N, C-alpha and C positions, 0 to 999 in steps of 0.2 A: 361313647362312653369314656375315652380318656380326656375330652373336652369336660365333661360334666366333673368327673373326677378331679381334675385341675382345677376347676372354679372352686369344688368344696374345700380341697387344701388351701387355696388362696384365701378363702373368707374364713377359715379357723386358724390361719397362722396372723390375718389382721385383726381379728378379735383378740388373740392372745397377746399381740403387740399392744393395742391400745389397753387393756386391761393390764398389764404389766407396767405400761407408762404412767396409767393414774396412779398405779401402787407407788412407783418409785420416784413419782414427782411428790408425792405425800411426806418424803423423808428427806432431809438435807443431804445433799450431795459431798462426800468424802473425797478431798482432792488429793491427788496422788503424782508421783514423777510422770512426766509425759504429757500432763493436761498443759493447756494453754491458756492464762487469764488475761482479760481484759481490765487494767486499772486505770481507774481514770480519776484525775485530782481536779476539782472544779479551778478553772483559770490559771491551771500550770499544767501546760500542754509539755515543759520539759521533765514533769516528773509522771506524766502519763504516757500508757502504751500498752503493748500485748506482750506476756513474759511467759516463757515455757519454764515448767516446772523440772528443774533437773534432777539427775538420778539419785542426788543425795536428798532431795526432798525440801530445797529452797529454790526462791527466784531471786535473780538479781537486779536490783531496782537502781534506776540511776540515783546517785548522789546519797543514797541510804544502804547501800550494799547488799548483803545478803539476808533474807528474811526466811525462817523455815514457814513452810504452809502444808506440809505433807499432814495428812490425817484431821485436817482442819477443813471446817465448811467456807464458803464465800463469806458469809458473813462475819466469821471469827477472823478472816484474812483482812477483810476491811477494818475492823475494829483496832487488829495488830498495824497496818500501815498508817492508819490516821495515828496511833499512840504514837509511832515512830517519828511522823512528821511533826508532832507537837515536841517531842524530846529532842530529836536532832536537827530538824529544819526550821525550828523557831515558828512555825505555823500555829497561829492563837486558835482557830476553828475550822481546819481542813476538812472539806466536804469531799468524802472519798467513796465511790463505787466501784465493787467488783462484781465482773460477769465472767462466766465461763465461757471462752471463745472457741476452745475445742478440746475434746476428753481424749485422753492416750488411745489409741486404736488399739483394736483387738487383731491377732492373727490366727488365721487358719492355716492348717497343716493337714498333709496325708492325702489320701485318695479322692481330692475334689477338682472341680474343672479349673478352678482361676485359684491356687492357693496364693496367701499374700496378706497384706495389710489392708482391713477396711476401718471405715468412720464408726465410731461408737456412737450410739443413741440410746437415751434412756427407754427403758423397757425390752431392750435386745434380747433375744434368747438364743440357745444353741440352732434351731431350727430358721431363724433369720440370718443366720452366719453360713449356715450351709446354703441358703437360697442366695445369699450375696456372692458367695464361691461360685456358683453356678451349677450346684449339685457335686454328686459323687461321680467318680470313676475308679476302676480297679487298678490298684498297683499292685507292683510285685512287693514284699514285704521289706526288702532290703533300701526301697526307694522312699520309704517313709523319713528316715532320716536325711536324706538328701533333699525333700520337700522342705523341711523345718529348716536346714542349714539355708536354703535359698529366701525363704521368708525372712530369717534374720539378716542374710546380706542384703536383702532389698531396703530393708528399714535402714540398716547400716549405710547404705549409699545413701537414701534419699537424705537421713540427716547429715551427713557429710557434705551433700552438695548445698544443703541447707546452711550449714556453718560456714562453707568456703566462699559461698556467695557474701555471708554478712561481714566476714573477716576482711574481704575485698574492699567494702563500702566502709569499714573501721579505719583501715589503713589509708584509704584516699580522704577520709576526714581528719586523720591526725596529719597526713602529708600536707592537705590545706593549711591546717593550724600551723605547721611549721614554717610555710613558706607565706604566713602572713597575709592570707585571703579570706575573704568573708563566704565564699560558696564554693562548691564542686560539683564535677558530674560524676555518674556511677562509671567505673570503667568498663571497657564495652565488655569484657568477658563475664561481668557479672551476669548479664541475662542467659548465659548458658546454664547456671546453677540455681538462679531463682525465677519463679515466676514472675509474669510481669505485674500483677498486683502487689505482690509481697514485696519484689524490688522497688516500686514506686512508694508504699508506705514505709519500708526500711528507710529509702533514701532520703525521704521528707524528716523522719524521726533524725537522721545523723545530720542534716543540714540545721534542724532547728537547734540540735545539741553542739552545734558548731557555732552558730549564732548567738546561743544563752551563754557559753563560754567567753566569746569577745565581748558581749554586753557587760558581764560580772567584771572581766580585764578593765575594760574601758572606764567603768565605775569606777575602779580602784584607782586608775591613773588620775581620772578627774578629782577624786577625793585628795588624792596626795598633792596634786597642782594647788587643790585651793587652799591647802594647808600650809604649801610654801608661800602663796602669794600673801597668806594672812601674816605668816610670820614675817616677811619682809617688809610689809607695811608696819609692824611693831617694831623692827628693828629702826625704820626710817624715823618712826615718833618717839623712839628712846633715844636717837641720835640727836633730835633736836630739843629734846630735854637736856640731854648731856650739854649741849653746847649752851644752852640757857643757863645751867646751872654754873659752868664754868664763867660765865660772863658775871653771873651774880659774885661768884667767889672774888673775882677781880676787883668788883666794884667795892666790896666788904674791905680787901686788902688795901684797897687807894685810900678808903675813909679811915681804916687804922691807921695809915701813915700821916695823914693830914691832923687826926686829933694828937697822935704823938708828938708831932712837931709843934702844935699850938703849945701844948703841955711843957715842953722843954726850953719853949721861949718865954713861958710864963704869962702868955697869952690868953689862957684857959684853964680854969681850974681842974683840979684832979676828979673825975666822976666815975659814975659806974658804967659809963656808956664804953670805955676801952673794954670792960669784962665782956658785956653784951656783945660787942664786936667780935670778940674771939671767940664767944659761944656760937654765934650765928655762921662764923667762919668752919668750925668744925662740924656745925650742922649740915651746913651745905656741902663742905668736902664728902662727908658720908652719905648724903643724898646723891651725888655725883658718882661716887663708887658703887652704890646700891644698881643705878642705872646702867653703870657699864658691866655689871654683873648680870643683869637682865639680858643685856645686848647679847653677851656672851652665850647664854642659856638658849635664847632664840637661835644664834648661829648653831648650837649643836643640833638644836630640833630640827633645822632646816638639813643638816647632815644625816641626821638618821633617817628622815623622809625621804631623802635621796636614796639611801642605802635601803630602805625598804623597795621603792620602785625599782631599783637595780635587781633585787633578789625577785620580786615577781617575775620580771622580765626572764631572767635565769631559770626560775621554778617552772615557768610556763613551756619554755625551749625543752626543759628537760622531760616535762610530761609528755610533749608530741614525739621525742625522740623514743622515750620508753614504749609509749604506746604504736609507735611505727614498728621498733623491734619486736613488741609482742604479738602484732599484729603476723609479721613475718615469720615468726617461730609457731605460730597456729598455722598459719597457710603450709607450711613446710610439712606440719605433722600429717595436716588433712589431706595434702597430696599423697602420701603413703597408704593412709586409709582408703581413699577413693581408689586406689590403684590394686590393693588388696581386693576390696571388694568386688572390683570389675574383673579380675581374674578369676576369683573363687565363682562367680556367677557363672563365666564363662565354662570354666571346667565343670560345673555340676550339670549345666544343662546338656553337656555330651552324654551324660549317663544317663540322662530323664526321658521317656518318651515325648514327642513332638505334644506342643499345645493342642492341637486339634484332632487328637486321639480322640475315637468317640467312646462314649460314655458305658462302662455296663451297667445291667438293670440291678442295680444295688437294693437290696430290700431290707438288710439289717447290718448297719454298721455300728463298730463299738467307738464311742467317743469319750474322750477325757479332757478335762479343761487343767491348764497348768494356771493356777491363780497368784500372780507375781506380787499383788497387793497385799495378799494374807501375809501374817507375821508368825511363822516363816512360811514361804510359798507353800502353796498346798497343789495336790494332784486330787481333782476330783472325778468322781464317774458320773456322767451325766446323761440326759436324756432330751429328746427335742426342746421341751418345756422348761429346761433349766436356764434361768436369767444369768446373764453375763455381767460382768464388770469390766470398766475400763484397762485396757492392759492384756487381758485373758489371751492365752491361746488354745484354740482351741483346735485339738488334734483327732483326725478321723483314723481308723484302722478297718481294714478288711473284717468282716466276719470270723474268717476262717483264724483270726486272731486270738478269739476266744474270750471272755471276759462280759459285762453287760451289753445290750444290744439297743443300738438308737433305732427305736421303730417309726420310721419315718414314710413308708410306704414306696413304691416304685417313683423314682423321680425320672421325668425325662426333659 
């Protein structure tokens, strides 16, 4: 009898899930804090990747900074990223795709078998959340708050471990740049904080960023070296012109002296040649001075190019130093957060019954949803068919606590 009843319940839950999934798929998904987006820019791996929506409702994009996405659809975010790339990255026609890699998980708290965090799926209801948590079990009223706190501390610990692993990789990347190397390996302790797949993906992303920064810096140095070489060639050509003008000036002076000598001795009549020679001498002298002025400007430009190169190297070293320091500060803060979360979980576990305690025969539990994505956050009385949103906290209480009941029938 119990087998038939369980099968009927499974069919009902599956039907409700599919129906809700079709309904939810028809409406655009609205993003919120905790969601993770996969943003791909065609042929620009340095601008692509997966990005978590921060508590403030923004994502931090490489080279573009923060972009507010909370309350928007993926299509709106795609348009905003493309516009930002056109305005700030000078890309003429960026091809951008935005997909939801992961929605903010839900939290299940109260007298359930496995309270904690569960992945959100479109069409998810309170009944699905209860099934994912293993069904209900009876708790003393004072234990409810402890279960909520455990769920919060677990999530804080998970996020802290993830952030700690990412900070370790960032510090390793900045250290490699400060040392002038083109590649680096993940620190050994990073595997303690990040799953293998996430570790490999993030490591490749950091390596790609390191190589991209090197390529940009080397391109700048190559451009400056080309400018210096061109200016050096220009100075050499000007020097040759100046030498030629000096020789031309000497010849004019020599011819002027010769004509003057002939006229003094009465061997040649006074002509306009003397005036023409004087005019040519003045013109040649002006041209020679102009050439010297051009040479001086070219030397000043070489000095400016060298100054730009030195500043670029100093800026790169400063960015690496600041990056290492910021990563160290973040690691120090995260160490405190991780220690506090572990200590809090250890203390709360001492006050709760063991996880393998048998479930009670619950037939009517009260359930409420704390909806953090609403403005302001809402507390909603719910039943088994109430649909959930990402980030919802589903809180179950004993029937004796009063209020509306969640009619789910006996769960075993």
